[in-house]
C-alpha positions in Angstrom: 41.4 -12.9 -144.1 43.1 -14.4 -141.4 42.2 -18.2 -142.0 41.8 -19.1 -138.3 39.5 -16.4 -137.7 37.0 -17.2 -141.0 35.1 -20.1 -139.0 35.8 -18.6 -135.5 32.5 -16.7 -133.9 33.7 -14.1 -130.7 30.8 -12.9 -128.5 31.5 -9.8 -127.0 30.3 -8.9 -123.4 30.4 -5.5 -122.5 27.6 -3.2 -121.1 29.2 -0.2 -123.3 27.5 -1.1 -126.8 29.3 2.0 -128.4 32.4 0.2 -127.7 31.3 -3.0 -128.1 30.4 -2.4 -131.2 33.4 -0.5 -131.8 35.2 -4.3 -131.3 33.4 -6.1 -133.4 33.8 -3.9 -136.1 37.4 -4.2 -135.8 37.5 -8.0 -135.2 34.6 -8.7 -138.3 37.8 -6.9 -140.0 40.2 -9.3 -139.2 37.4 -12.3 -140.2 35.9 -13.4 -136.8 32.5 -13.9 -137.3 31.1 -11.3 -134.2 27.6 -10.8 -131.5 27.5 -8.5 -128.6 25.9 -8.9 -125.2 24.9 -6.9 -122.4 24.3 -9.0 -119.7 24.8 -11.6 -117.5 20.9 -13.1 -118.5 21.9 -12.4 -122.4 25.5 -14.3 -122.0 23.7 -17.3 -120.7 20.9 -17.1 -123.0 23.3 -16.8 -126.3 25.3 -19.9 -125.1 23.9 -22.4 -127.1 24.9 -20.7 -130.5 27.9 -22.5 -129.9 30.9 -19.4 -129.7 34.8 -20.3 -130.6 35.0 -17.4 -128.2 34.0 -14.8 -125.4 36.0 -11.4 -124.7 34.5 -10.0 -121.6 34.7 -6.9 -119.8 35.1 -7.7 -116.5 35.2 -4.0 -115.2 31.0 -3.4 -116.7 29.4 -0.1 -115.5 25.8 -1.9 -114.6 27.5 -5.7 -114.9 29.8 -8.3 -112.2 32.1 -9.5 -114.4 33.1 -12.5 -111.4 29.7 -13.4 -111.7 29.2 -14.1 -115.1 32.4 -15.8 -115.1 30.9 -18.1 -112.2 27.9 -18.9 -114.6 30.2 -19.6 -117.2 31.8 -22.3 -115.2 28.4 -23.8 -113.9 27.5 -24.3 -117.3 30.7 -25.8 -117.8 31.2 -23.0 -121.2 33.7 -24.4 -123.6 34.0 -21.5 -125.5 37.7 -19.8 -125.5 38.1 -16.6 -122.8 39.6 -13.6 -122.7 39.1 -10.7 -120.1 39.5 -7.1 -120.5 39.0 -4.0 -118.6 39.7 -0.5 -116.9 41.6 -2.5 -113.9 45.2 -3.2 -112.2 47.0 -5.5 -114.2 46.5 -7.9 -110.8 42.9 -7.7 -110.7 42.8 -9.0 -114.5 45.3 -11.8 -113.2 43.6 -12.8 -110.8 40.2 -12.9 -112.7 42.4 -15.4 -115.1 43.3 -18.0 -112.2 39.7 -17.9 -110.7 37.9 -18.9 -114.6 41.2 -21.7 -114.7 39.6 -22.5 -111.2 36.5 -22.3 -112.2 36.8 -24.8 -115.2 37.2 -22.4 -118.1 39.6 -21.9 -120.5 41.2 -18.9 -121.1 43.5 -17.3 -123.9 44.4 -14.4 -121.4 43.6 -11.3 -119.9 44.1 -7.5 -121.7 43.6 -3.7 -120.4 41.7 -1.1 -122.1 42.1 -0.1 -124.8 42.8 -3.1 -126.2 45.8 -3.5 -128.3 44.0 -5.6 -131.4 47.4 -7.2 -132.5 47.3 -9.1 -128.9 43.7 -9.8 -128.9 44.4 -11.2 -132.2 47.2 -13.2 -131.4 44.9 -14.5 -128.2 41.8 -15.5 -130.3 44.2 -17.3 -132.7 45.7 -19.4 -129.9 42.7 -20.0 -128.1 41.7 -22.2 -131.8 44.7 -24.1 -131.5 44.2 -24.8 -128.1 40.6 -25.5 -128.2 41.3 -27.8 -131.4 43.9 -30.0 -129.6 41.4 -30.7 -126.6 37.6 -29.9 -127.7 36.6 -33.3 -127.3 37.6 -33.7 -124.2 35.7 -30.5 -122.3 32.7 -30.9 -120.9 32.8 -35.2 -121.1 33.9 -36.6 -117.7 34.2 -40.7 -118.3 32.6 -42.8 -116.0 34.4 -45.7 -114.1 32.7 -48.3 -116.1 33.7 -46.4 -119.5 37.2 -46.2 -118.4 37.6 -49.8 -116.8 36.3 -50.9 -120.1 38.3 -49.1 -122.2 41.2 -50.1 -120.1 40.5 -53.7 -120.8 39.9 -53.4 -124.6 43.7 -51.6 -125.0 41.9 -48.3 -125.5 45.0 -46.4 -123.8 46.8 -44.1 -126.3 50.1 -42.1 -125.7 51.2 -38.9 -127.6 54.6 -37.6 -127.1 55.4 -33.5 -126.9 59.3 -33.2 -127.9 61.2 -31.2 -125.7 63.9 -29.2 -127.1 67.4 -27.7 -125.3 67.1 -24.0 -125.1 71.0 -23.0 -125.8 71.7 -26.0 -128.6 68.4 -26.5 -130.5 68.9 -30.1 -130.0 66.2 -32.7 -129.8 66.6 -34.5 -126.6 63.8 -35.3 -124.4 59.7 -36.1 -124.8 57.2 -36.3 -121.9 54.6 -39.1 -122.6 51.1 -37.8 -122.5 48.3 -40.1 -122.0 44.8 -40.4 -124.1 41.5 -42.2 -124.0 40.2 -43.4 -127.2 36.4 -43.8 -126.0 34.1 -45.4 -128.7 32.0 -43.0 -128.4 33.7 -39.3 -128.2 36.6 -40.1 -130.0 40.3 -39.3 -128.3 40.1 -37.6 -124.9 42.1 -35.8 -122.8 43.1 -36.2 -119.2 40.8 -33.7 -117.9 38.3 -35.9 -118.8 39.5 -39.3 -116.9 42.2 -38.6 -114.8 40.3 -37.6 -111.7 38.1 -41.1 -111.9 40.7 -42.8 -112.6 42.1 -41.6 -109.5 39.2 -41.4 -106.9 38.8 -45.5 -108.4 41.5 -46.7 -107.5 42.4 -47.4 -111.2 45.4 -45.1 -111.4 48.1 -47.3 -110.5 46.7 -49.7 -113.4 46.7 -46.9 -115.9 49.8 -45.3 -114.4 51.7 -48.7 -115.2 49.7 -49.2 -118.9 51.2 -45.8 -120.1 54.8 -46.6 -118.4 54.7 -50.0 -120.5 53.8 -48.3 -124.0 56.4 -45.6 -123.2 58.9 -47.7 -122.5 57.8 -50.0 -125.6 58.2 -46.9 -127.7 61.5 -46.1 -126.2 63.0 -49.5 -127.4 61.9 -49.0 -130.7 63.0 -45.2 -131.2 66.5 -47.2 -129.9 66.4 -49.7 -132.3 66.6 -46.9 -134.8 68.7 -45.0 -133.6 67.3 -42.6 -131.7 68.4 -42.3 -128.1 65.5 -40.1 -126.4 65.3 -39.0 -122.6 61.3 -40.0 -121.7 59.4 -37.8 -119.2 56.2 -40.2 -117.7 53.8 -38.4 -115.4 53.2 -40.0 -111.7 49.8 -39.4 -109.6 51.5 -38.2 -106.1 48.6 -41.4 -104.8 51.1 -43.3 -105.9 53.8 -41.9 -103.4 52.0 -44.0 -100.8 53.2 -47.4 -102.5 56.8 -48.6 -101.6 56.9 -51.2 -103.6 57.0 -48.6 -106.3 60.3 -48.0 -107.2 61.1 -51.4 -107.4 57.9 -51.8 -109.8 59.1 -49.0 -111.8 62.8 -50.2 -112.0 62.2 -53.7 -112.6 60.0 -52.7 -116.0 62.8 -50.1 -117.4 64.9 -53.1 -117.0 63.1 -55.8 -118.7 63.0 -53.3 -121.5 66.4 -52.3 -121.4 65.9 -48.8 -121.2 68.4 -46.9 -118.6 66.7 -45.3 -115.8 68.7 -42.4 -116.0 67.0 -41.4 -119.4 63.1 -41.7 -117.8 62.1 -38.7 -115.8 59.3 -39.0 -113.5 57.0 -36.1 -113.4 55.4 -35.5 -110.5 52.7 -32.6 -110.2 53.4 -30.0 -107.3 49.9 -28.9 -107.1 48.9 -31.7 -103.9 48.7 -31.8 -100.6 51.0 -33.9 -99.4 49.6 -36.1 -96.1 52.6 -38.7 -95.7 55.4 -37.3 -95.9 57.5 -39.5 -94.4 56.5 -42.5 -96.8 56.6 -40.1 -99.9 60.1 -38.9 -98.7 61.4 -42.6 -98.5 59.6 -43.6 -102.4 61.2 -40.8 -103.7 64.7 -41.0 -102.2 64.5 -44.6 -103.8 63.7 -44.4 -107.4 66.5 -41.2 -107.0 69.2 -44.2 -105.6 67.8 -45.9 -108.3 69.1 -43.8 -111.0 65.5 -42.4 -112.3 65.0 -37.9 -112.3 62.5 -36.8 -110.7 60.6 -33.3 -111.8 58.3 -31.0 -109.7 55.7 -30.6 -112.4 53.6 -27.6 -112.5 56.2 -25.7 -110.2 54.2 -22.7 -108.5 51.3 -23.9 -108.4 51.3 -25.7 -105.3 50.8 -25.2 -101.6 54.3 -26.0 -100.0 56.4 -25.4 -103.1 59.2 -24.3 -101.3 59.1 -26.9 -98.4 58.7 -29.6 -101.1 62.0 -28.8 -103.2 64.4 -28.1 -99.5 62.8 -31.4 -98.6 62.5 -34.1 -102.1 65.1 -35.2 -104.1 64.1 -33.3 -107.0 66.6 -33.1 -110.2 64.5 -31.1 -112.2 61.9 -28.4 -111.9 58.9 -27.5 -114.9 57.2 -24.9 -115.2 53.5 -24.4 -114.8 52.5 -23.1 -118.4 50.0 -20.3 -117.1 53.1 -18.4 -116.1 55.1 -19.0 -119.4 52.1 -17.6 -121.3 51.8 -14.4 -119.1 55.0 -13.9 -118.7 55.5 -12.0 -122.2 52.7 -9.0 -121.2 52.6 -9.7 -117.4 55.5 -8.0 -115.5 54.2 -10.3 -112.2 54.5 -13.2 -114.5 57.6 -12.7 -115.8 59.1 -11.8 -112.6 58.3 -15.3 -111.6 59.4 -16.9 -114.1 62.8 -15.3 -113.9 63.2 -16.0 -110.3 62.2 -19.7 -110.7 65.0 -20.4 -113.4 67.8 -18.2 -111.0 66.1 -20.7 -108.0 66.8 -23.4 -110.1 69.6 -23.3 -111.3 70.7 -22.2 -107.4 69.7 -25.5 -106.7 71.0 -27.7 -109.1 68.1 -28.2 -110.8 67.2 -28.7 -114.8 64.4 -26.5 -115.5 62.0 -27.0 -118.3 59.1 -24.3 -119.2 56.5 -25.6 -121.0 53.2 -23.7 -122.4 56.3 -22.6 -125.0 53.7 -21.3 -127.5 54.9 -18.3 -129.4 58.6 -16.7 -130.8 57.7 -14.4 -128.2 57.4 -17.4 -125.3 60.7 -18.6 -126.6 62.6 -16.0 -126.9 61.8 -15.2 -123.4 62.3 -18.6 -121.9 65.7 -18.3 -124.6 67.0 -15.2 -122.5 66.3 -15.7 -119.0 68.9 -19.1 -119.7 65.8 -21.7 -119.1 67.4 -25.4 -119.8 64.6 -26.7 -121.6 61.0 -25.9 -123.8 58.1 -27.4 -124.4 55.2 -26.4 -126.2 52.9 -25.7 -129.5 55.4 -23.6 -130.7 58.0 -26.3 -131.0 55.5 -29.2 -131.5 52.3 -30.4 -130.3 51.9 -34.1 -129.3 52.0 -37.0 -131.7 52.2 -40.9 -132.2 55.6 -41.9 -131.2 55.8 -43.2 -135.1 55.8 -40.0 -136.3 58.9 -39.1 -133.7 61.6 -40.5 -136.3 60.7 -38.0 -139.2 59.9 -34.5 -136.9 63.3 -35.3 -135.9 64.4 -35.2 -139.4 62.4 -32.2 -140.0 64.1 -30.5 -137.1 67.3 -30.9 -137.6 67.0 -30.1 -141.5 65.4 -26.6 -140.9 68.9 -26.3 -138.8 70.6 -27.3 -141.0 71.9 -30.3 -139.5 72.0 -33.9 -140.8 
C-alpha cells in the first residue's frame, strides 16, 4: 500500500457513476480513500469534509466542468486538483491554466481513459506540494500583521539548491522568503507578498531578505562554500533609480562578489516605465550583478523584454516543466525556449523539476541548471553544508 495514499482522501467528480465507481475502486486498491460526487452542488456541499485531492471530469454529460472550477476558486478550495476528460489535449491544458489563474492547486490533467500510473504520480506529487504549502493556502496577511512581523524580525529565508545539469555540481541557491506568523506558523509568499506590494512594504521586505541572504552567504564562504545566490526582486522596485547603488553597497559591505548574485525579476508584469526600468537594469548589470527573467513564458511582453532588457539568465516557469513530459505543446515550448535562450547567450534554468522524468527531459534538452523537489526542497541556510556533503557523497565525490 502506498504510504502517501494511506492518509489521502480523493473526491471523484463524474456524472457517469459507473465509471466513477470503477476509478474509486482502483484508487482504493492503491491506498487512497475516495468519495463520489456527480454535480456541482454535490461538490460544494462536500468540500467541508476536507478532501486532499479532487479528480474532476471536465467533459461531463450533464455538468459544466469549467463552472465547477469557477466555483472551487470562489470558495478558495485548497484541495489538489487533477483534471480529466474525453477532450483535446489543448482543451485540458487550457482548463489547467484557468484553474491555476483562479488560485487552485493543480497537479495536472489526464485524457481518458485515465492512465492509472500517471494519476497515482499526480496524487503523490500533490501530497508533497500540499505539505510544503498547506499553511499558506487561503491565508492572507493584513498590513498590520505584516508590519508587526517585520518589526519583530519574523522574516525567514530558506534556500533551494540549483544543480548544473551537465556536471551535476551544486553551484547556486535561490533565496525564498517565508513569514513566521504568530498564529499560522510559517507562511509562503502567496499569503503576504501581494499585501507587501500594495502597502508599499515591498522595499523593506526585499532589503530584509537581501541582508539575510548576504549574511548567510558570508557564513558559507567562511566554511569554504562559494555559492552563487539568487534573490527575487519585485518589479515595483524598478522605479527606484537608487536601487543599483543600494544593492551594490549592501553586497560590498558583506564582501560578497556581485558577480555571484542573481537578481530574479518576474516576467509576468506590465512595464509602465520602460525608460527608468532600462536605466536601472542596465546599471545593475554594469555593477556586476546577474539578471534573470523569472517565470519565463507567462508574461505579457516576453520577446520585447528579451530584446530590450540586459538579462543574463532565463528561468523557465515550472508549469511548463511540470507538463512537458506528458504534453506535446508544453514540451515544444520548453525545447524552443532553451534553444532561444542559448542563441541569445543566456543561461537557462528550469524550475519545478519534481520527478526523474523532468530531470531527464531538461538534461536531454541541454538546459544549464535545474531546481525543484526532485533535487532538494527549500531548507534553512544552516542545513546547506550538510546537504552539499550528502549530494557529493551520492555522486562519489569528496
